[in-house]
ZADRENRO-756957 format. One record per residue: residue in one letter; x, y, z of N, C-alpha, C in turn. Coordinates in steps of 0.05 Angstrom, whole numbers, padded with zeros to 5 digits, always signed. Atoms other than C-alpha are relative to their C-alpha. Example, Ala and Ser with C-alpha at 12.3 -4.5 7.8 and 13.67 -1.06 7.14 Angstrom:
<sites>
A+00018-00024+00000+00246-00090+00156+00018+00024+00000
S-00016-00024-00001+00273-00021+00143-00015+00022+00014
</sites>
This chain:
<sites>
M-00014+00024+00025-00444+00158-00106-00017+00008-00029
V+00003-00007+00024-00446+00172-00175+00002-00029-00019
K+00006+00022+00017-00471+00114-00225+00015+00004-00020
I-00008-00009+00033-00433+00112-00289+00005-00023-00013
T+00005+00020+00025-00430+00065-00349+00030+00008-00013
R-00021+00019+00017-00378+00042-00399+00005+00037-00016
R-00014-00026+00011-00327+00108-00426-00015+00024+00003
I-00008-00033-00018-00353+00163-00380+00019+00002+00006
S-00023-00006-00013-00306+00209-00367+00005-00004+00030
K-00001-00005-00026-00274+00217-00297-00009+00021+00004
P+00009-00018-00009-00303+00264-00252+00020+00022-00001
D-00034-00016+00007-00260+00329-00254+00016-00005+00029
W-00027+00000-00019-00233+00319-00179+00012-00033+00000
L-00020+00028+00009-00205+00248-00213+00017+00010-00019
K-00003-00021+00018-00173+00300-00258+00025+00002+00012
I-00033-00020-00009-00091+00307-00245+00012+00006-00029
Q-00014-00002+00024-00039+00335-00277+00028-00011-00002
L-00034+00022+00001+00025+00283-00299+00027+00022+00005
P-00021-00014-00012+00081+00306-00268+00027+00000-00022
N-00019+00004+00022+00136+00333-00307+00015+00026+00019
T-00017-00029-00003+00188+00382-00261+00022-00016+00009
A-00033+00016-00005+00262+00372-00244+00004-00013+00025
D-00003+00024-00013+00258+00333-00186-00020-00019+00001
Y+00013+00025+00004+00210+00285-00204+00017-00009-00019
N-00002+00009+00015+00243+00275-00263+00037-00015+00017
W-00020+00004-00026+00311+00270-00216-00005-00027+00016
M+00012+00027-00021+00280+00222-00168+00002-00027-00025
H-00004+00019+00012+00259+00173-00229+00028-00003-00020
K-00030+00008+00008+00328+00173-00258+00014-00009+00013
T-00013+00014-00020+00353+00153-00198-00017-00030+00013
I+00021+00015+00008+00306+00107-00193+00009-00030-00016
R-00003+00017+00020+00319+00071-00257+00034-00004+00000
D-00029+00006+00005+00397+00076-00258+00001-00026+00023
H-00002+00012-00017+00388+00041-00190-00005-00026-00002
K+00013+00012+00018+00351-00013-00232-00020-00011+00040
L+00018-00001-00022+00298-00008-00170-00033-00002-00010
H+00043+00006+00012+00211-00021-00175-00007+00013+00022
T+00010-00018-00025+00178+00024-00143-00035+00001-00004
I+00036-00006+00006+00093+00021-00132-00001+00023-00016
C+00000-00038+00010+00099+00105-00158-00010-00006-00034
T-00004+00011+00025+00118+00074-00222-00029-00023-00007
S+00010+00014+00013+00087+00004-00231-00023-00009+00007
G+00029+00003-00013+00017+00012-00199-00008+00036-00005
K+00013-00026+00018+00016+00082-00243-00012+00017+00026
C+00016-00010-00021+00001+00117-00179-00012+00038-00007
P+00010-00020+00002-00030+00186-00188+00010+00025+00019
N-00013-00029-00018+00009+00226-00127+00024-00009+00005
A-00032-00004-00010+00077+00207-00142+00015+00016-00007
A-00014-00027-00001+00099+00272-00161-00002+00014+00025
E+00005-00015-00028+00070+00301-00093+00018-00018+00019
C-00017+00019-00017+00097+00241-00053+00035+00006-00004
W-00023-00001+00004+00167+00248-00083+00006+00018+00008
G-00002-00026-00011+00169+00325-00068-00001+00004+00028
A+00005-00012-00034+00148+00322+00000+00027-00026+00013
G-00034+00014-00014+00219+00267+00004-00019-00027+00011
T+00012+00028-00011+00167+00201+00011+00006-00014-00020
A+00012+00021+00015+00172+00146-00039-00003-00031+00008
T+00014+00025-00003+00140+00069-00047+00020-00011-00011
F-00013+00024+00018+00190+00017-00066-00009-00020+00004
M+00015+00033+00001+00172-00053-00089+00018-00013+00003
I-00021+00023-00007+00222-00110-00060-00010-00022-00019
L+00004+00024+00010+00227-00182-00087-00002-00002-00038
G+00010+00007+00029+00223-00170-00162-00017+00022-00007
D+00035-00024+00000+00166-00136-00201-00023-00016-00022
V+00026+00017+00011+00130-00197-00219-00015-00019+00015
C+00015+00016-00011+00084-00228-00178-00020-00030+00006
T+00008+00020+00017+00058-00299-00169-00034+00002+00007
R+00028-00004+00001-00015-00273-00158-00014+00011-00022
A+00012-00014+00027-00064-00237-00207-00026+00013+00011
C+00024-00019-00014-00112-00188-00165-00014+00012-00022
K+00017-00011+00029-00164-00161-00215-00001+00039+00001
F-00003-00032+00013-00147-00090-00196+00030+00005+00002
C-00033-00016+00001-00071-00089-00195+00017-00001-00019
N-00019+00002+00030-00021-00065-00247+00019-00014+00005
V-00023+00014+00001+00030-00106-00229+00001-00025-00020
K-00004+00025+00019+00062-00162-00275-00011-00016+00016
T+00006+00033-00017+00038-00233-00254+00007-00021-00016
G-00021+00033+00013+00078-00302-00268+00009-00005+00022
I-00016+00017-00019+00129-00338-00247+00030+00020+00000
P-00019-00027-00017+00180-00282-00209+00028-00012-00012
G-00030-00004+00003+00261-00281-00229+00006-00019+00029
A-00012+00008-00025+00312-00308-00190+00003+00025+00030
V+00002-00039-00018+00317-00257-00120+00028+00006-00007
D-00025-00018+00008+00368-00213-00122+00011+00007+00032
F-00007-00007-00023+00400-00211-00055+00011+00030+00009
K-00017-00024-00004+00437-00147-00066-00019+00030-00006
E+00025-00016-00003+00367-00115-00071-00005+00020+00023
P+00003-00021-00025+00362-00085+00000+00021+00010+00008
F-00021-00013-00009+00431-00053-00002-00003+00020-00015
R+00001-00016+00023+00412-00022-00071-00021+00020+00014
I+00027-00008-00017+00339+00000-00033+00018+00017+00018
A-00016-00014-00023+00388+00029+00026+00010+00022-00015
R-00013-00012+00004+00432+00063-00011-00007+00019-00023
S+00024-00019+00023+00381+00101-00067-00012+00018+00026
I+00018-00018-00023+00336+00125+00000+00026+00021+00007
Q-00029-00019-00008+00408+00155+00021+00004+00030-00020
I-00010-00013+00014+00423+00179-00042-00028+00025-00011
M+00023-00017+00002+00352+00215-00052-00005+00013+00029
K+00009-00013-00031+00346+00240+00022-00027+00000+00007
L+00036+00007-00008+00284+00214+00034-00005+00003+00032
K-00003+00000-00025+00254+00228+00100-00019-00019+00011
H+00018+00030+00011+00207+00167+00090-00007-00020-00007
A-00001+00025+00017+00211+00106+00064-00023-00017+00002
V+00012+00012-00001+00159+00059+00041+00003-00031-00013
I-00007+00017+00020+00170-00007+00022-00018-00016+00002
T+00015+00028+00002+00126-00065-00003+00009-00019-00016
S-00015+00018+00020+00135-00125-00051-00023-00011-00015
V+00012+00022+00019+00102-00177-00100-00001-00017+00025
D+00006+00020-00014+00079-00228-00071+00013-00024-00009
R-00016+00020+00006+00128-00289-00068-00011-00025+00007
D+00012+00026-00015+00089-00347-00055+00020-00031-00011
D-00010+00026+00014+00135-00391-00098+00031+00002+00029
L-00024+00002-00023+00193-00379-00035-00010-00013+00020
P+00007+00020-00024+00188-00429+00029-00011+00020+00019
D+00006-00028-00012+00185-00355+00069-00006+00015-00009
G+00010-00026+00015+00146-00317+00026+00019+00026-00012
G-00010-00029+00004+00207-00272+00013+00015+00013+00032
A+00002-00015-00033+00209-00254+00097+00027+00005-00006
S-00025-00003+00000+00283-00261+00091+00010+00025-00013
V-00001-00023+00009+00292-00209+00050-00013+00021+00002
W+00015-00016-00012+00240-00164+00079+00027+00011+00022
V-00024-00003-00025+00288-00165+00142+00029+00010-00013
D-00033-00004+00015+00355-00157+00101-00011+00034-00005
T+00009-00036+00010+00313-00086+00070+00004+00012+00024
I+00002-00011-00030+00294-00064+00138+00030+00002+00009
Q-00020-00007-00014+00356-00072+00171+00021+00022-00019
K-00028-00014+00013+00410-00049+00110-00020+00039-00002
V+00012-00020+00006+00361+00010+00104+00005+00028+00037
K-00011-00009-00030+00363+00026+00185+00037+00009-00005
E-00033+00004-00004+00437+00017+00175+00014+00025-00017
L-00001-00031+00019+00443+00070+00117-00006+00030+00010
N+00020-00029-00014+00391+00116+00148-00010+00008+00023
P+00016-00004-00036+00384+00126+00217-00020+00021+00011
S+00013-00027-00007+00343+00189+00211-00027-00012-00011
T+00026+00005+00014+00291+00160+00162-00009-00017+00008
T+00019+00005-00005+00227+00134+00185-00003-00024-00025
M+00010+00011+00018+00197+00075+00150-00017-00020+00003
E+00019+00020+00007+00134+00034+00132+00007-00015-00018
V-00002+00027+00020+00123-00028+00105-00026-00019-00010
L+00033+00022+00013+00065-00059+00060+00005-00017+00000
I-00012+00027+00010+00068-00132+00071-00016-00016-00010
P+00010+00017+00010+00040-00185+00037-00018-00017+00030
D+00010+00022-00022-00001-00237+00082+00007-00029+00005
F-00023+00025-00013+00050-00287+00081-00023-00031+00002
Q+00027+00024-00015-00016-00338+00077+00005-00011+00026
G+00006+00008-00039-00028-00327+00149+00029-00008+00010
M-00020+00006-00025+00036-00350+00173+00010+00020+00019
T-00003-00024-00018+00046-00312+00233+00034+00003+00008
N-00015-00007-00015+00101-00332+00244+00031+00017-00017
L-00014-00012+00017+00139-00308+00183-00006+00038+00006
V+00009-00030-00013+00106-00232+00204+00014+00003+00011
Q-00024-00006-00018+00138-00236+00265+00025+00005-00003
R-00023-00003+00003+00198-00238+00235+00014+00034-00008
I+00006-00025+00000+00181-00169+00198+00000+00017+00024
I+00010-00016-00025+00152-00139+00270+00030+00003+00004
D-00024-00003-00022+00215-00158+00308+00027+00014-00018
A-00029-00020+00020+00263-00114+00247-00002+00020+00021
Q+00013-00023-00009+00217-00067+00280-00003+00033-00015
P+00006-00027+00011+00194-00011+00224-00017+00021+00010
E+00014-00018-00016+00168+00041+00251-00036-00006-00009
V+00029+00013-00008+00087+00024+00224+00002-00034-00029
I+00005+00033+00016+00073-00052+00188-00031+00010-00014
S+00020-00008+00023+00015-00040+00133-00006-00029-00009
H+00003+00026+00023-00025-00098+00095-00034+00004+00000
N+00031-00004+00015-00086-00088+00060-00015-00015-00001
V+00024+00023+00016-00152-00124+00054-00006+00010-00021
E+00003-00010+00036-00162-00076-00009-00037+00003+00004
T+00028-00009+00014-00242-00086-00013-00012-00014+00025
V+00016+00014-00028-00304-00111+00035-00002-00031+00000
R+00008+00027-00001-00321-00184+00049-00005-00020-00022
R+00009+00011+00022-00362-00199-00004+00014-00006-00027
L-00009-00008+00019-00326-00174-00052+00038-00014-00006
T-00033+00013-00001-00255-00208-00032+00006-00011-00021
P-00009+00024+00016-00258-00277-00068+00003+00017-00035
R-00003-00005+00027-00272-00241-00140+00012+00024-00007
I-00020-00018+00006-00225-00180-00129+00023-00017+00005
R-00033+00004-00016-00160-00211-00093+00004-00022-00008
S-00001+00023+00012-00126-00266-00121+00020-00021+00017
R-00001+00009-00030-00116-00322-00056-00003+00005+00020
A+00009-00021-00024-00122-00273-00010-00026-00009+00010
K+00016+00009-00012-00168-00291+00036-00007+00031+00026
Y+00008-00029-00024-00210-00227+00085+00007-00009+00019
D-00012+00002-00039-00203-00267+00158+00026-00013-00008
V-00030-00002+00011-00127-00281+00131+00014+00021+00008
S-00009-00021+00002-00111-00214+00125-00009+00009+00022
L+00005-00006-00027-00152-00195+00192+00026-00011+00022
S-00021+00014-00015-00111-00246+00227+00033+00011-00006
V-00024-00019+00001-00047-00212+00200+00000+00025+00018
L+00002-00020-00017-00063-00149+00231-00007+00001+00018
K+00012+00007-00039-00096-00178+00296+00038-00005+00007
H-00019+00002-00012-00023-00203+00308+00020+00023-00003
I-00017-00021-00001+00020-00146+00280-00010+00025+00033
A+00007-00018-00019-00027-00102+00328+00006-00008+00031
E-00005+00023-00033-00019-00154+00393+00023+00001+00008
A-00036-00003-00016+00054-00147+00385+00010+00016+00019
G-00017-00028-00008+00055-00078+00399+00006+00019-00012
A-00015-00012+00031+00069-00055+00324-00022+00028+00002
I+00027-00003+00016+00034-00004+00288-00014-00009-00019
A+00003+00022+00018-00017-00036+00252-00020+00022-00024
K+00012-00013+00018-00048-00007+00194-00002-00008-00033
S+00004+00013+00017-00087-00018+00123-00009+00019-00016
G+00010-00021+00030-00124+00010+00062-00027-00016-00005
I+00024+00015+00014-00191-00007+00023+00001+00018-00033
M+00007-00023+00017-00202+00019-00045-00037+00002-00003
L+00027+00008+00001-00282+00039-00061+00000+00009-00033
G+00016+00005+00020-00321+00035-00122+00000-00025-00024
L+00005+00025+00013-00327-00037-00142-00016-00013+00006
G+00019+00013+00004-00387-00047-00124-00011-00011+00031
E-00003-00002-00013-00386-00044-00054-00026+00027+00014
T+00017-00010-00007-00439-00018-00002+00010+00022+00026
Q-00012-00016-00015-00438+00035+00040-00005-00009+00022
E+00003+00017-00010-00460-00006+00094+00025-00024+00011
E-00023+00015+00005-00404-00053+00071+00025+00007+00014
V-00019-00015+00000-00355-00008+00080+00008+00015+00027
L-00012-00001-00031-00370+00014+00157+00007-00024+00007
E+00008+00024-00010-00378-00056+00167+00043-00012+00005
T-00030+00012+00008-00300-00077+00141+00014+00028+00014
M-00006-00019-00013-00282+00000+00180-00006-00019+00030
D+00008+00019-00029-00309-00047+00252+00024-00018-00007
D-00021+00028-00013-00263-00107+00237+00013+00007-00007
L-00024-00007+00001-00208-00069+00216+00016+00009+00034
A-00006-00005-00023-00218-00030+00282-00011-00023+00022
A+00013+00010-00019-00239-00085+00323+00035-00023+00004
V-00017+00007-00008-00170-00121+00313+00030+00021+00000
G-00019-00019-00010-00129-00067+00330+00019+00017-00021
V-00010-00016+00019-00113-00023+00266+00000+00025+00003
K+00000-00019-00014-00101+00043+00279+00008+00024-00022
V+00003-00024+00023-00085+00082+00208-00015-00026-00023
L+00018+00010+00022-00135+00068+00154+00003+00031-00027
T+00003-00011+00027-00132+00090+00077-00025-00005-00004
I+00025+00013+00018-00199+00090+00030+00011+00027-00028
G-00004-00021+00022-00185+00121-00042-00020-00029-00021
Q+00024+00016+00016-00223+00105-00103+00020-00016-00015
Y-00016+00012+00019-00209+00054-00153+00007+00004-00013
L+00017-00014+00025-00193+00070-00218+00019-00028-00023
Q-00006+00023+00013-00181+00013-00270+00025+00001-00016
P-00017-00011+00013-00111+00011-00295+00007-00009-00024
S-00005+00014+00030-00123-00031-00361-00031-00011-00006
V+00022+00025+00003-00174-00060-00399-00006-00031+00013
Q-00003+00031+00001-00159-00127-00378-00011+00001+00026
H+00006+00000-00023-00180-00102-00301-00025+00002+00001
L+00032-00005-00002-00242-00095-00268-00010+00032-00008
E+00018-00022+00006-00283-00038-00288-00016+00013+00023
V+00014-00018-00028-00302+00015-00242-00028-00003-00004
Q+00037+00010-00004-00377+00000-00216-00008+00031+00007
E-00005-00027-00010-00369+00078-00179+00009+00020-00002
Y-00012-00015-00005-00345+00139-00178-00008+00013+00021
I+00010-00009-00030-00347+00161-00102+00006+00027+00009
T+00006-00028-00007-00361+00234-00088+00031+00004+00022
P-00015+00001-00022-00309+00268-00046-00014+00000+00027
E+00015+00003-00027-00366+00284+00001+00000-00028+00014
Q-00004+00026-00011-00373+00212+00012+00021-00006+00018
F-00017+00003-00007-00310+00208+00023+00008+00008+00034
K+00008-00011-00019-00311+00255+00079-00005-00010+00016
F+00012+00005-00014-00362+00225+00112+00010-00024+00011
Y-00009+00022-00018-00326+00162+00125+00021+00006+00013
E-00022-00005-00024-00264+00192+00149-00001+00016+00027
T+00007-00004-00023-00298+00225+00201-00022-00020+00018
E+00014+00025-00012-00348+00154+00211+00037-00023+00013
G-00032+00021-00005-00267+00119+00220+00010+00014+00030
L-00010-00006-00022-00238+00169+00273-00015+00004+00020
K+00022+00007-00020-00311+00162+00307+00006-00028+00012
K+00004+00030-00011-00295+00085+00314+00027-00012+00001
G-00021+00000-00022-00229+00103+00346+00030-00007-00024
F-00035-00002+00027-00172+00098+00284+00012+00029+00012
K-00013-00019+00005-00123+00146+00293+00006+00026-00016
F+00006-00012+00031-00123+00175+00225+00000-00020-00014
V+00015+00009+00020-00154+00162+00175+00005+00021-00018
E-00006-00013+00023-00135+00184+00109-00023-00007-00021
S+00012+00008+00022-00191+00191+00054-00015+00015-00012
G-00003-00020+00018-00199+00214-00010-00007-00003-00022
P-00001+00019+00029-00213+00195-00090+00033-00005-00001
L-00023+00014+00001-00142+00193-00096+00029-00011+00028
V-00017+00007-00014-00116+00172-00042+00014-00028+00003
R-00015+00032+00010-00065+00105-00045+00012-00010+00029
S+00004+00005-00010-00042+00066+00007+00018+00014+00023
S-00023-00009-00021+00027+00104+00026-00004+00031-00009
Y+00002-00024+00003-00005+00172+00002-00002+00011+00035
H-00008-00013-00025+00017+00226+00062+00018-00016+00016
A-00011+00016-00015+00058+00161+00090+00008+00012+00022
E-00026-00010-00011+00110+00207+00128-00026+00015+00025
R+00007-00013-00026+00048+00246+00170-00015-00017+00020
H+00019+00012-00010+00010+00184+00194+00019-00008+00026
I-00018-00008-00016+00076+00171+00236-00007+00022+00016
N-00010-00027-00014+00084+00237+00258-00034+00009+00024
A+00031+00004-00008+00000+00237+00277-00004-00022+00019
L+00002+00026-00020+00009+00167+00314+00022+00013+00031
K-00018-00013-00019+00071+00206+00354-00021+00021+00023
A+00003-00023-00011+00026+00265+00380-00022+00001+00026
</sites>
């Protein structure tokens, strides 16, 4: 691990080339024209060009304003607008136009809604399936404040993979995540796994966690039935967000990948530029093997 101080340059392994290809620009225009939100753009994902080029994109439903204010996240926070009930069809139609092989759908937290947005989630999954029967789907869901009856509605809609991120280790959760609780996230993941669905989760590194804490978090996730794990480097989106405490080396990420497979995860995506939906299409293929 490499300790850093303020204003230090990013290591070479974190330097990426900004996308500027015809395919990327066409995908971006399609998303804009259909008035959609993607975490690829809202979250400033460094892998947007690679994923879009592979026929994968991550859509964000229920608007682009979150009711929570997590210290790591670049999505806007505040009072969300009214629910757009036409959004599920627009998502499905855009996936059809873009000819995506695999779609990842996530959302802002909507703690202002009685069902946390579960009904829109279900409608979106159903519309995507209707218009794109050959497209596989992963959903990255919020914790729904631990209400497993709402989580069950997502499970019943039968997306191929259901993901919920714990984001960080237990000790750092209160400082990093807004309202979310470590054990609530574990309970959501346990419910998903026990219902027979493929459970997936992800964590960020470089926020001050220790190696022992990372391994303990991996044990916690494995114990509740998580099968797919992503581990990536936290990158500070703006000066208003938490500062990076460490840049984790590629070698250390490889160590976590090896340890994760030893702990029983079926698939571990671990690397500096890994994000929740990175190589998401490969996860389904790996689980089918």
